[in-house]
Backbone bond lengths (Angstrom), bond angles and torsions (degrees), N, CA, C in turn:
res aa  C-N    CA-C-N  psi(-1)  N-CA   C-N-CA  omega(-1)  CA-C   N-CA-C  phi
1 A - - - 1.466 - - 1.526 111.14 -
2 L 1.336 116.64 -41.76 1.467 119.49 -179.62 1.526 111.43 -65.26
3 E 1.318 117.43 -34.51 1.469 121.20 179.36 1.534 112.31 -85.14
4 R 1.332 118.06 -5.78 1.459 122.80 -177.49 1.530 111.50 63.32
5 G 1.329 115.63 38.53 1.457 120.25 178.61 1.522 111.38 -102.25
6 E 1.328 115.01 164.14 1.465 119.67 178.59 1.515 111.97 -77.55
7 A 1.329 116.86 -33.65 1.466 120.20 -174.47 1.518 109.53 -149.39
8 C 1.340 115.24 159.07 1.462 121.88 179.39 1.520 108.51 -144.66
9 K 1.328 115.22 146.06 1.460 120.27 171.72 1.511 108.25 -130.78
10 C 1.318 116.84 131.64 1.462 121.72 178.54 1.527 109.67 -98.33
11 F 1.330 114.80 150.32 1.457 122.40 -175.20 1.528 110.26 -131.16
12 A 1.318 115.38 170.39 1.464 121.17 -176.98 1.515 113.22 -75.98
13 S 1.330 118.61 -9.81 1.464 122.85 175.99 1.512 108.97 -164.41
14 G 1.337 115.60 165.72 1.451 119.38 175.14 1.518 111.24 -62.79
15 M 1.342 117.06 -40.68 1.457 119.83 179.62 1.527 112.26 -69.16
16 A 1.324 117.84 -27.37 1.463 119.52 173.43 1.524 109.97 -65.54
17 A 1.333 116.42 -38.31 1.463 120.45 176.93 1.522 110.75 -66.39
18 V 1.338 116.78 -46.21 1.460 121.52 178.52 1.525 110.16 -59.48
19 S 1.320 116.31 -47.12 1.465 120.94 -178.57 1.523 111.30 -60.93
20 A 1.322 116.75 -40.87 1.460 120.35 -178.17 1.523 111.32 -64.51
21 V 1.327 116.46 -40.25 1.469 119.57 178.78 1.523 110.15 -61.43
22 M 1.316 116.12 -47.69 1.465 119.15 -176.60 1.521 111.71 -69.49
23 M 1.326 117.30 -42.95 1.458 120.44 -178.51 1.528 111.49 -65.91
24 A 1.331 116.79 -35.05 1.460 119.87 -176.15 1.524 112.80 -79.42
25 L 1.317 117.55 -32.92 1.463 120.11 -166.73 1.517 114.54 -112.15
26 L 1.348 118.04 -5.34 1.458 120.94 179.66 1.522 110.28 -114.54
27 E 1.326 115.31 155.59 1.468 120.30 176.24 1.513 109.21 -145.52
28 A 1.329 115.57 169.52 1.455 121.02 -177.40 1.525 110.65 -54.47
29 G 1.334 115.10 135.06 1.449 121.33 -178.19 1.518 114.08 97.09
30 D 1.342 117.73 -14.16 1.466 121.39 179.45 1.518 111.12 -76.60
31 H 1.323 114.26 157.77 1.465 122.65 177.80 1.522 108.72 -126.40
32 V 1.341 116.95 137.47 1.465 123.47 178.14 1.519 108.39 -115.78
33 L 1.329 116.74 133.78 1.462 121.50 175.17 1.520 108.50 -109.69
34 F 1.333 116.64 116.04 1.460 121.96 176.47 1.532 108.15 -90.33
35 V 1.316 116.51 123.06 1.454 122.23 -176.93 1.526 109.09 -108.80
36 N 1.319 115.76 127.36 1.460 124.61 -178.67 1.543 109.23 84.06
37 H 1.324 115.91 169.80 1.458 119.76 175.66 1.532 108.29 -65.37
38 T 1.320 115.44 131.07 1.457 122.08 -169.11 1.520 110.35 -120.00
39 Y 1.312 115.13 146.15 1.463 122.76 176.67 1.523 110.32 -46.35
40 G 1.337 116.83 125.99 1.442 122.07 -172.01 1.519 115.37 -53.21
41 P 1.352 120.19 -50.96 1.457 119.85 -179.83 1.533 114.02 -61.06
42 T 1.335 117.75 -28.23 1.463 119.78 175.56 1.524 110.26 -63.10
43 L 1.341 116.45 -43.32 1.459 120.29 177.03 1.528 111.33 -67.68
44 E 1.322 116.75 -35.14 1.462 119.44 177.87 1.529 111.00 -65.33
45 L 1.329 116.37 -38.22 1.465 119.57 175.88 1.520 110.12 -63.75
46 A 1.330 116.85 -42.83 1.462 120.43 178.64 1.520 110.74 -59.81
47 A 1.328 116.63 -38.75 1.463 120.12 177.93 1.530 110.62 -63.32
48 Q 1.327 117.37 -39.08 1.461 120.38 177.51 1.528 111.83 -65.95
49 L 1.328 116.34 -33.08 1.462 119.43 -178.84 1.521 112.35 -68.51
50 S 1.329 116.64 -15.72 1.464 118.73 176.04 1.526 110.91 -61.63
51 R 1.340 116.88 -25.18 1.466 120.29 176.70 1.524 112.13 -65.17
52 F 1.346 116.05 -19.15 1.461 121.31 -179.02 1.526 111.86 -109.20
53 G 1.330 115.94 16.23 1.459 119.81 174.86 1.512 115.19 84.13
54 I 1.339 118.14 18.95 1.468 122.20 177.26 1.523 108.00 -108.15
55 R 1.314 117.20 116.98 1.461 122.15 -176.38 1.530 110.63 -98.04
56 H 1.324 116.24 161.64 1.460 119.84 176.16 1.516 110.72 -149.73
57 D 1.334 115.19 158.89 1.453 123.97 172.22 1.523 107.63 -137.34
58 V 1.333 115.21 163.54 1.464 121.60 178.57 1.523 108.53 -119.56
59 A 1.331 116.73 128.43 1.458 122.97 177.96 1.522 108.85 -110.47
60 L 1.334 116.61 114.69 1.459 120.98 178.87 1.529 112.29 -99.73
61 D 1.323 117.24 -11.08 1.465 121.52 171.28 1.518 106.82 -82.58
62 L 1.333 117.17 113.54 1.461 121.56 -171.10 1.527 113.64 -87.85
63 D 1.314 118.27 -2.95 1.458 119.72 177.72 1.532 108.90 -60.87
64 P 1.353 118.09 129.64 1.477 119.75 -176.95 1.522 113.52 -55.59
65 S 1.327 117.79 -35.35 1.467 119.16 178.66 1.526 110.79 -68.40
66 A 1.341 116.94 -34.76 1.466 120.42 176.93 1.523 110.48 -68.86
67 V 1.328 116.76 -37.45 1.468 120.28 176.19 1.523 109.92 -63.53
68 E 1.314 116.21 -44.90 1.468 119.72 179.39 1.520 111.15 -60.06
69 A 1.328 116.20 -38.37 1.462 120.01 -179.25 1.525 112.22 -65.41
70 R 1.326 117.46 -23.14 1.465 120.94 -179.40 1.531 112.45 -86.54
71 L 1.328 117.41 -8.57 1.464 119.84 179.50 1.524 110.06 -71.17
72 Q 1.323 116.01 144.19 1.453 123.35 179.02 1.523 109.28 -116.42
73 P 1.312 117.67 163.05 1.471 118.89 177.64 1.531 112.56 -56.42
74 E 1.331 116.56 -28.21 1.469 120.36 -177.88 1.530 112.93 -91.96
75 T 1.333 117.73 0.50 1.468 119.41 -177.26 1.523 109.64 -65.34
76 R 1.301 115.35 120.01 1.463 121.80 -178.94 1.531 111.22 -103.97
77 M 1.346 116.04 -27.67 1.458 119.55 -171.37 1.527 110.83 -144.62
78 I 1.331 115.58 136.27 1.463 122.50 166.06 1.519 107.02 -104.30
79 W 1.330 115.70 123.77 1.472 121.38 177.88 1.527 107.01 -107.56
80 L 1.311 115.61 122.94 1.462 120.81 -169.43 1.515 111.20 -125.84
81 E 1.329 115.84 138.96 1.469 121.79 166.22 1.523 108.26 -120.18
82 S 1.312 116.75 133.54 1.463 121.12 175.97 1.525 108.42 -156.35
83 P 1.326 116.79 117.15 1.462 129.94 -7.54 1.540 111.85 -60.18
84 G 1.330 115.45 149.67 1.451 120.34 -175.34 1.517 112.75 -82.96
85 T 1.312 114.85 162.41 1.455 121.98 179.05 1.530 111.34 -59.08
86 M 1.302 117.05 139.78 1.463 127.45 171.75 1.539 114.74 72.51
87 L 1.340 118.95 -49.75 1.467 120.28 -178.40 1.527 112.53 -102.89
88 F 1.319 118.19 -11.85 1.467 123.85 170.81 1.527 112.96 57.38
89 R 1.330 115.47 38.03 1.453 120.19 175.32 1.533 109.50 -76.92
90 V 1.325 115.79 144.54 1.461 121.80 -177.67 1.522 109.19 -102.76
91 A 1.325 116.26 125.96 1.463 122.16 177.83 1.522 110.28 -94.48
92 D 1.322 116.14 158.69 1.463 121.94 175.90 1.532 107.47 -80.97
93 V 1.316 115.48 87.58 1.464 120.91 -172.32 1.525 112.48 -62.92
94 P 1.354 120.69 -47.86 1.469 119.03 179.78 1.525 112.82 -60.05
95 A 1.329 117.07 -38.39 1.465 119.55 -179.27 1.529 111.05 -67.47
96 I 1.330 117.04 -43.26 1.467 120.42 179.66 1.524 110.53 -67.19
97 A 1.330 116.90 -39.59 1.465 120.02 176.37 1.523 110.76 -63.25
98 G 1.338 117.09 -36.46 1.465 120.55 177.59 1.515 111.80 -65.29
99 V 1.330 116.58 -42.80 1.460 121.03 176.22 1.527 110.06 -58.83
100 A 1.327 116.21 -43.88 1.469 120.58 -178.94 1.521 111.14 -63.24
101 R 1.319 117.96 -43.37 1.466 120.85 -179.78 1.526 111.07 -60.99
102 E 1.335 116.28 -42.07 1.464 120.21 -179.84 1.521 111.88 -61.85
103 R 1.328 115.95 -29.66 1.467 120.26 -178.45 1.528 112.21 -100.76
104 D 1.330 116.70 7.40 1.468 122.60 -179.97 1.530 111.20 58.63
105 V 1.345 114.68 44.47 1.464 122.28 178.54 1.520 108.99 -111.15
106 M 1.313 117.78 132.78 1.458 122.22 178.53 1.524 110.84 -73.53
107 T 1.336 117.33 144.88 1.461 121.72 176.72 1.520 110.40 -116.91
108 V 1.334 114.62 134.00 1.462 122.32 176.30 1.513 107.26 -127.00
109 M 1.322 117.36 134.85 1.460 120.32 -177.79 1.526 111.16 -129.27
110 D 1.319 114.86 130.78 1.465 121.71 172.68 1.524 107.64 -82.84
111 N 1.324 116.13 112.82 1.469 122.21 -175.70 1.529 111.58 -109.39
112 T 1.334 116.63 23.65 1.461 120.43 -175.75 1.518 111.89 -62.10
113 W 1.340 118.23 -41.42 1.468 121.89 -175.84 1.527 110.96 -60.87
114 A 1.317 117.10 -52.00 1.468 120.31 -172.64 1.516 112.94 -80.45
115 T 1.315 117.79 -25.87 1.464 124.33 -169.43 1.538 108.58 63.72
116 P 1.332 117.84 164.21 1.468 119.49 178.14 1.525 113.32 -65.64
117 L 1.324 117.80 -14.14 1.460 119.55 179.91 1.525 112.32 -73.28
118 F 1.327 117.02 -32.96 1.461 120.73 -174.94 1.526 113.36 -105.91
119 Q 1.346 118.40 -8.29 1.462 120.24 -179.61 1.523 109.36 -162.10
120 K 1.325 116.18 136.96 1.463 121.60 -178.55 1.542 108.92 -126.04
121 P 1.320 117.59 86.27 1.468 120.85 -175.67 1.524 114.30 -60.00
122 L 1.330 118.98 -33.77 1.466 120.14 -178.86 1.521 110.75 -60.91
123 S 1.324 116.66 -34.50 1.464 120.20 178.55 1.516 112.22 -72.23
124 M 1.340 117.05 -12.11 1.462 121.84 177.92 1.517 112.17 -101.34
125 G 1.325 117.19 8.71 1.446 120.37 174.88 1.509 115.81 102.17
126 V 1.327 118.27 1.30 1.464 121.87 178.73 1.537 109.31 -74.68
127 D 1.327 116.13 145.12 1.468 120.10 -176.66 1.519 113.54 -82.34
128 L 1.332 117.24 -41.85 1.464 121.52 -177.63 1.514 110.15 -136.30
129 V 1.317 116.16 144.41 1.461 122.70 175.66 1.532 108.36 -117.90
130 V 1.333 114.93 135.41 1.466 121.73 178.74 1.522 108.76 -116.50
131 H 1.327 116.76 141.37 1.461 122.52 176.30 1.522 110.98 -130.01
132 S 1.321 115.34 138.67 1.461 119.84 159.48 1.516 105.79 -89.42
133 C 1.311 116.44 102.78 1.467 120.43 -178.55 1.520 112.05 -75.53
134 S 1.338 116.92 -4.55 1.464 120.83 173.55 1.517 111.09 -65.12
135 K 1.334 117.70 -19.57 1.459 122.46 -174.21 1.534 109.90 -89.71
136 Y 1.327 117.97 -118.36 1.462 120.51 -171.94 1.528 114.02 -66.22
137 I 1.319 118.09 -35.37 1.463 118.85 -176.09 1.520 110.37 -64.78
138 G 1.324 117.94 -44.36 1.465 120.05 171.60 1.520 110.07 -68.42
139 G 1.316 115.37 -55.28 1.456 121.73 166.83 1.506 118.10 83.64
140 H 1.341 118.72 -6.26 1.458 119.51 -176.03 1.532 112.91 -130.57
141 S 1.308 116.98 14.80 1.471 122.09 177.27 1.520 112.77 56.40
142 D 1.321 115.92 34.22 1.464 119.18 -178.97 1.523 112.78 -130.70
143 V 1.331 117.23 13.60 1.460 120.57 178.38 1.524 108.55 -147.33
144 V 1.325 115.95 142.29 1.464 122.70 173.61 1.520 106.93 -114.16
145 A 1.341 116.47 123.34 1.467 120.26 -176.16 1.516 109.85 -162.92
146 G 1.327 115.40 165.58 1.459 121.19 177.15 1.505 109.95 -146.56
147 A 1.335 116.27 169.40 1.461 120.57 179.84 1.520 109.80 -152.37
148 V 1.324 115.86 150.77 1.461 123.64 172.20 1.524 107.07 -127.25
149 V 1.338 116.13 133.80 1.464 121.62 -178.58 1.524 108.47 -128.97
150 G 1.337 116.88 139.91 1.461 120.37 177.67 1.510 111.05 175.38
151 S 1.323 115.93 -151.48 1.462 120.55 -179.20 1.526 110.38 -73.00
152 A 1.309 114.99 155.30 1.459 119.88 179.92 1.534 111.01 -62.87
153 S 1.329 117.67 -36.47 1.466 120.15 -178.44 1.520 111.78 -66.82
154 L 1.335 117.55 -42.00 1.460 119.84 177.59 1.522 111.68 -68.45
155 L 1.336 117.12 -39.27 1.466 119.51 179.23 1.528 110.89 -67.15
156 D 1.327 118.00 -30.82 1.468 120.17 174.86 1.522 110.30 -63.30
157 Q 1.328 116.65 -44.52 1.465 119.46 178.30 1.526 110.91 -61.23
158 I 1.325 116.28 -43.75 1.462 120.17 179.96 1.530 110.62 -64.25
159 F 1.322 116.57 -38.62 1.463 120.59 -179.42 1.529 111.19 -62.95
160 Y 1.323 116.85 -50.46 1.467 119.58 -173.21 1.523 113.30 -81.75
161 R 1.324 117.81 -31.67 1.464 120.15 -176.13 1.529 113.44 -89.29
162 A 1.334 116.42 -18.53 1.469 117.76 -174.07 1.515 113.83 -137.06
163 F 1.327 117.63 -52.66 1.462 119.78 -174.51 1.521 112.19 -56.41
164 L 1.327 116.79 -45.54 1.458 120.49 -177.56 1.521 112.98 -71.75
165 L 1.340 117.33 -15.48 1.462 120.50 -170.64 1.519 114.11 -111.30
166 L 1.323 118.28 -24.40 1.466 120.62 -174.03 1.523 113.58 -91.72
167 G 1.320 117.84 -18.99 1.462 120.09 173.84 1.512 116.57 87.94
168 G 1.334 117.69 4.87 1.468 119.24 -178.62 1.509 112.29 -84.37
169 V 1.323 116.46 62.04 1.469 122.50 -173.72 1.527 110.10 -90.91
170 L 1.307 116.73 132.17 1.464 121.74 178.91 1.520 110.30 -73.94
171 G 1.331 117.28 129.76 1.455 121.40 178.75 1.515 112.88 -75.73
172 P 1.332 118.09 159.23 1.466 121.58 -177.17 1.528 113.42 -60.49
173 F 1.329 118.13 -43.72 1.462 118.83 -178.53 1.522 111.17 -68.72
174 D 1.344 117.00 -36.71 1.461 119.52 175.85 1.522 110.76 -62.84
175 A 1.327 116.93 -38.15 1.459 120.43 176.41 1.527 110.75 -62.47
176 W 1.308 116.47 -39.27 1.471 120.63 177.33 1.531 110.37 -63.34
177 L 1.342 116.58 -41.46 1.460 120.05 178.78 1.527 111.38 -63.14
178 L 1.329 117.43 -37.34 1.462 119.44 177.03 1.523 111.40 -66.91
179 A 1.320 117.02 -39.37 1.472 119.72 176.84 1.528 110.21 -61.71
180 R 1.331 116.73 -40.96 1.467 120.48 175.35 1.520 110.91 -61.35
181 G 1.330 116.51 -44.68 1.455 119.79 -179.32 1.517 112.41 -62.21
182 L 1.313 117.73 -39.94 1.459 120.71 179.83 1.528 111.68 -62.57
183 R 1.326 116.87 -32.07 1.469 119.34 -179.03 1.524 112.38 -66.69
184 T 1.334 116.90 -29.15 1.464 119.60 -178.83 1.524 112.51 -105.03
185 L 1.334 117.49 -0.87 1.463 120.98 -175.78 1.524 113.69 -56.06
186 P 1.347 120.88 -45.59 1.463 119.05 -178.41 1.523 113.60 -59.85
187 D 1.321 117.55 -45.42 1.467 120.12 -179.68 1.525 111.25 -67.54
188 R 1.328 117.19 -41.07 1.467 119.64 -179.78 1.520 111.68 -64.05
189 M 1.329 117.18 -43.07 1.461 119.50 -177.01 1.526 111.92 -65.92
190 L 1.311 117.24 -35.88 1.472 119.22 176.97 1.522 110.71 -63.74
191 R 1.328 117.19 -37.99 1.472 120.70 178.75 1.527 110.79 -71.92
192 H 1.334 117.25 -43.31 1.465 120.01 176.34 1.532 109.79 -58.20
193 Q 1.324 116.07 -42.01 1.463 120.59 -179.32 1.525 111.60 -62.27
194 A 1.322 116.34 -52.28 1.464 120.59 -176.01 1.526 111.80 -63.22
195 D 1.309 117.18 -46.87 1.467 119.94 -177.65 1.525 111.03 -71.76
196 G 1.332 116.99 -37.40 1.454 119.75 177.74 1.517 111.86 -61.80
197 L 1.325 117.19 -43.50 1.464 120.94 178.18 1.521 111.58 -63.86
198 A 1.339 117.02 -42.29 1.464 120.36 179.71 1.526 110.72 -61.44
199 I 1.317 117.32 -41.91 1.463 121.13 -179.52 1.524 110.49 -70.81
200 A 1.332 116.89 -40.22 1.466 120.13 178.33 1.524 110.74 -61.25
201 R 1.314 117.68 -40.91 1.461 120.50 179.53 1.526 111.76 -68.25
202 F 1.331 116.80 -35.66 1.463 119.44 174.94 1.522 110.66 -61.90
203 L 1.324 116.10 -47.99 1.462 120.15 -178.47 1.526 111.52 -65.33
204 D 1.323 116.64 -32.25 1.459 120.92 -177.18 1.527 112.64 -63.91
205 T 1.327 116.70 -21.28 1.465 120.73 -179.73 1.525 112.63 -107.07
206 H 1.335 117.53 3.59 1.461 119.80 -175.93 1.529 110.38 -83.46
207 P 1.322 118.33 135.84 1.467 120.75 -176.40 1.525 114.39 -66.57
208 S 1.314 118.79 -19.05 1.462 120.78 178.34 1.520 112.96 -86.33
209 V 1.329 116.86 -3.80 1.464 121.71 -174.98 1.522 109.74 -109.22
210 R 1.328 115.63 125.34 1.470 120.78 179.04 1.519 111.50 -78.89
211 R 1.333 116.00 -42.68 1.465 119.38 -174.55 1.518 109.65 -160.36
212 V 1.335 115.87 147.73 1.464 121.96 175.11 1.525 108.45 -112.70
213 H 1.321 115.93 132.04 1.471 121.66 179.10 1.522 108.58 -105.07
214 H 1.312 115.78 93.75 1.464 123.30 -179.28 1.523 107.02 -144.15
215 P 1.338 118.91 127.95 1.465 119.85 -178.87 1.528 113.57 -56.18
216 G 1.326 116.86 -27.76 1.459 119.42 179.42 1.509 113.82 -70.29
217 L 1.330 117.14 -14.95 1.461 121.57 178.64 1.522 111.92 -110.74
218 A 1.325 117.76 0.58 1.461 121.16 -177.69 1.526 110.87 -71.54
219 E 1.328 115.43 159.92 1.464 120.80 -172.90 1.524 113.61 -79.82
220 D 1.320 118.44 -35.52 1.467 120.70 -174.28 1.525 110.04 -79.69
221 R 1.325 115.75 74.67 1.455 120.41 -174.10 1.529 112.49 -65.25
222 D 1.333 116.96 -36.65 1.461 119.12 -176.92 1.520 111.14 -62.01
223 L 1.332 116.91 -48.66 1.459 120.93 179.47 1.518 111.12 -62.10
224 I 1.318 116.13 -47.21 1.469 120.20 -175.95 1.517 111.30 -63.94
225 E 1.322 117.06 -43.42 1.462 119.44 -177.35 1.521 112.40 -74.14
226 R 1.328 118.05 -21.73 1.463 120.63 174.26 1.521 111.62 -72.48
227 Q 1.327 116.66 -32.00 1.460 120.04 -173.35 1.522 113.99 -101.45
228 L 1.324 117.20 -32.55 1.455 120.99 -176.22 1.525 110.06 -110.86
229 S 1.316 115.99 131.31 1.468 119.93 174.61 1.523 111.56 -98.57
230 G 1.333 116.62 3.00 1.464 121.31 178.57 1.509 109.70 -175.44
231 Y 1.337 115.68 177.84 1.458 122.08 -175.47 1.526 110.96 -127.12
232 A 1.307 115.21 137.93 1.458 120.25 174.37 1.529 109.76 -77.14
233 G 1.324 115.89 177.56 1.457 121.12 -178.88 1.516 113.14 -98.97
234 L 1.327 117.35 17.75 1.461 122.43 -179.72 1.521 109.15 -107.82
235 F 1.337 116.77 122.14 1.457 121.00 178.82 1.524 108.04 -159.25
236 S 1.325 116.44 179.88 1.465 119.93 -177.12 1.511 110.69 -139.42
237 F 1.329 115.40 166.63 1.457 120.90 175.03 1.519 109.24 -146.33
238 E 1.339 115.88 157.68 1.458 122.23 179.61 1.520 110.10 -108.77
239 L 1.305 116.87 138.90 1.449 122.06 175.00 1.524 110.51 -82.81
240 V 1.331 115.90 146.73 1.464 120.73 174.62 1.526 109.31 -62.14
241 R 1.317 115.70 -52.63 1.465 120.10 173.76 1.514 106.97 -88.40
242 D 1.325 116.65 109.26 1.454 120.18 -163.99 1.522 115.10 -110.36
243 D 1.328 118.69 18.16 1.455 119.03 177.00 1.523 110.46 -73.56
244 F 1.323 115.88 162.66 1.456 121.34 -175.83 1.524 111.87 -58.60
245 E 1.328 117.61 -41.23 1.467 120.49 -177.23 1.521 111.30 -61.92
246 R 1.336 116.92 -39.79 1.460 119.84 179.42 1.539 110.76 -68.20
247 V 1.323 115.98 -41.14 1.467 119.41 176.75 1.521 110.02 -59.51
248 R 1.313 116.44 -45.20 1.461 120.16 -179.83 1.518 111.72 -63.22
249 E 1.341 116.76 -41.58 1.468 120.29 179.57 1.520 111.48 -59.04
250 V 1.323 116.10 -46.11 1.470 119.55 -177.57 1.522 110.79 -66.81
251 V 1.322 116.90 -46.76 1.472 120.08 -178.81 1.525 110.79 -61.94
252 N 1.327 116.94 -44.74 1.467 120.12 -177.58 1.523 112.83 -70.14
253 A 1.342 116.93 -22.90 1.469 119.98 -179.92 1.523 112.47 -79.47
254 L 1.320 117.90 -15.45 1.463 120.62 -179.80 1.523 110.50 -69.94
255 L 1.318 116.31 137.92 1.460 122.38 -178.25 1.524 112.30 -108.55
256 R 1.326 116.85 -36.75 1.462 121.27 -178.49 1.528 111.77 -87.13
257 F 1.326 116.45 -30.70 1.464 121.39 177.68 1.530 108.19 -89.00
258 R 1.317 116.77 116.04 1.455 120.52 177.60 1.527 109.45 -89.59
259 I 1.319 117.27 147.88 1.457 121.12 178.39 1.529 108.91 -72.71
260 G 1.329 115.91 126.59 1.455 119.46 -179.43 1.515 110.76 -167.40
261 V 1.333 116.07 145.10 1.463 119.88 -175.85 1.521 112.67 -84.57
262 S 1.294 118.44 -19.59 1.457 119.95 -179.69 1.527 109.46 -87.00
263 W 1.334 116.46 -171.14 1.465 120.63 179.15 1.531 108.48 -170.29
264 G 1.327 115.28 175.10 1.457 120.29 175.81 1.509 115.06 92.43
265 G 1.334 117.99 2.57 1.454 120.58 179.66 1.512 112.46 -94.96
266 V 1.332 115.80 -173.74 1.458 120.84 -177.71 1.525 111.83 -78.08
267 E 1.348 117.04 -16.92 1.453 120.49 179.40 1.530 109.56 -97.28
268 S 1.334 116.36 149.09 1.456 121.19 -179.86 1.525 110.08 -84.61
269 L 1.344 114.84 138.45 1.456 121.53 -177.43 1.526 110.52 -130.33
270 V 1.329 115.35 157.40 1.462 121.17 -179.99 1.522 109.14 -141.11
271 L 1.320 116.19 146.69 1.466 121.26 168.64 1.512 108.70 -156.97
272 S 1.316 115.27 165.38 1.460 122.16 171.96 1.518 108.04 -128.80
273 P 1.342 117.67 140.49 1.462 119.47 175.21 1.524 112.88 -74.51
274 N 1.348 117.36 -7.81 1.462 121.71 -179.33 1.523 109.42 -77.42
275 R 1.334 116.13 115.61 1.472 121.55 178.42 1.529 111.15 -110.65
276 R 1.312 117.05 15.46 1.452 125.63 -177.04 1.527 112.38 70.59
277 S 1.326 116.99 -45.19 1.461 120.86 -176.10 1.529 113.25 -90.91
278 N 1.345 118.31 0.76 1.470 120.18 -173.80 1.524 113.04 -114.83
279 Q 1.329 117.71 31.38 1.461 121.02 -177.28 1.527 112.04 -60.46
280 D 1.324 117.91 -39.97 1.460 120.18 -179.52 1.524 111.09 -62.99
281 L 1.333 116.70 -40.16 1.457 120.21 179.18 1.527 110.72 -66.33
282 L 1.334 117.22 -42.92 1.459 120.53 177.93 1.524 110.71 -60.30
283 N 1.320 116.27 -44.32 1.460 120.01 179.41 1.524 111.32 -62.03
284 A 1.330 116.38 -42.04 1.457 120.43 -178.73 1.523 111.73 -64.41
285 R 1.312 116.49 -32.20 1.470 120.58 -178.71 1.524 112.93 -95.06
286 G 1.330 117.44 2.13 1.455 120.23 178.33 1.512 113.80 70.29
287 I 1.337 117.14 29.82 1.465 122.25 -179.73 1.527 108.99 -99.98
288 P 1.332 119.65 120.78 1.469 121.22 178.71 1.524 111.27 -61.88
289 R 1.318 116.95 141.13 1.461 119.31 -176.25 1.528 112.17 -72.24
290 G 1.317 118.33 -19.42 1.456 121.41 178.28 1.515 114.19 -91.79
291 L 1.336 117.53 18.68 1.460 121.74 -175.00 1.526 111.62 -78.66
292 I 1.320 115.18 137.17 1.466 123.10 173.21 1.526 107.36 -129.98
293 R 1.338 116.22 129.54 1.462 120.80 -179.96 1.522 110.50 -103.68
294 L 1.317 115.45 135.76 1.462 121.65 178.55 1.520 110.74 -116.84
295 S 1.314 115.65 138.42 1.456 121.59 166.71 1.518 106.97 -112.55
296 V 1.317 116.47 109.12 1.464 121.68 -174.85 1.523 109.74 -81.47
297 G 1.316 115.86 120.49 1.457 121.74 179.56 1.516 111.82 -90.13
298 L 1.320 115.62 -146.87 1.465 120.89 -173.67 1.527 112.52 -115.34
299 E 1.334 117.87 23.06 1.467 120.02 -179.01 1.521 112.82 -74.20
300 G 1.326 117.27 -18.84 1.459 121.50 -178.32 1.518 111.07 114.69
301 A 1.329 117.00 135.00 1.462 121.34 -175.45 1.520 111.93 -62.02
302 D 1.327 117.83 -41.93 1.471 120.12 -176.87 1.528 111.35 -61.82
303 V 1.322 116.58 -43.88 1.464 121.05 179.53 1.525 110.58 -61.96
304 L 1.315 116.39 -42.64 1.461 120.88 -177.04 1.528 111.82 -72.88
305 I 1.323 117.04 -35.95 1.469 120.39 175.97 1.524 110.37 -64.58
306 D 1.322 116.75 -42.71 1.471 119.80 177.08 1.526 110.82 -60.05
307 D 1.329 116.49 -39.50 1.461 120.36 -179.94 1.531 110.74 -65.36
308 L 1.311 116.64 -44.52 1.462 120.19 178.73 1.519 111.43 -65.04
309 A 1.324 116.60 -38.75 1.468 120.25 -179.72 1.524 111.11 -61.90
310 Q 1.331 117.37 -45.33 1.463 118.83 -178.73 1.532 111.05 -69.93
311 A 1.339 117.08 -33.43 1.463 119.42 179.38 1.532 111.09 -68.52
312 L 1.316 116.89 -39.59 1.459 120.63 -179.44 1.522 112.09 -70.50
313 E 1.326 116.84 -23.29 1.463 120.81 178.09 1.523 112.03 -75.66
314 K 1.318 116.29 -22.57 1.464 120.16 -175.53 1.522 111.06 -86.54
315 G 1.313 115.00 166.73 1.440 119.83 175.42 1.526 112.15 107.53
316 V 1.279 115.01 165.73 1.456 121.89 -178.05 1.513 109.82 -62.64
317 G 1.310 117.87 127.08 1.444 121.98 175.31 1.509 114.69 92.64
318 G 1.351 117.68 -21.58 1.445 119.24 176.64 1.513 113.10 79.80
319 V 1.341 116.24 -166.95 1.451 123.75 -173.56 1.533 110.48 -62.20
320 G 1.334 114.85 134.30 1.447 120.63 171.66 1.506 114.79 78.45
321 Q 1.331 118.08 0.30 1.460 119.56 -176.77 1.532 110.22 -89.66
């Protein structure tokens, strides 16, 4: 109902939902185009599907004409994230969906970041929406779940071709936890939005920070405000001094932000995609090596800003070095 879809199916994880979409709707010889920076395990699954004759490419140029140019005769599906993983760039979803319709290509969009409260991809022409409900919809870091929303005909295919066969069934108590999370989702998202923006603006003026990646600070206001009615509390920033040691110093100095790969809960989390040994991969994906991602929880903006300020002051060379 929140996504304005005809039907929905819940799964035991976000990746179970992703897997079901691909297994049900793709076949040998098909091609998938991933647009924008995409959740890593989704791309890893796509790489595994190459063993079954399903190819994929990644398009990081978000211009709709550039996306169209990357389509192949065998392209069956465009998989889109907006805002995208790590850099949170916003794509022109209606334009890309229009290109896909003209070429008879299905569109699937991961809407986990915005939730259905802040963005409704189906109303912009997207065919299917996928959620990791482990994030904001669950909201308390105590449930793993996923969901797919779209037309009844597509959900029927997913149900019979994948859901019944892959085993990613949502348990009753997990379903109860999601119902609980939905009841508090509006209030939580408003707090994540307000505190996330306050922290992003603080970082945007800090001398140790090169750039903040947050849709609320992006330049293309017309596009963003047409598609998003609000902002989540997940965003990233780049350090001026961007070597691995400096990234590690800042992350380890944080006291309120705990290191964690998930996000969307009441507690604040931090991670960096920089693993020291993966520079070539970061370069290939256009990810700055000094990037740090924050998931802003509900501890309060002032407390979290103070924590970031003291962490940025520490380390070899001090502020701005």
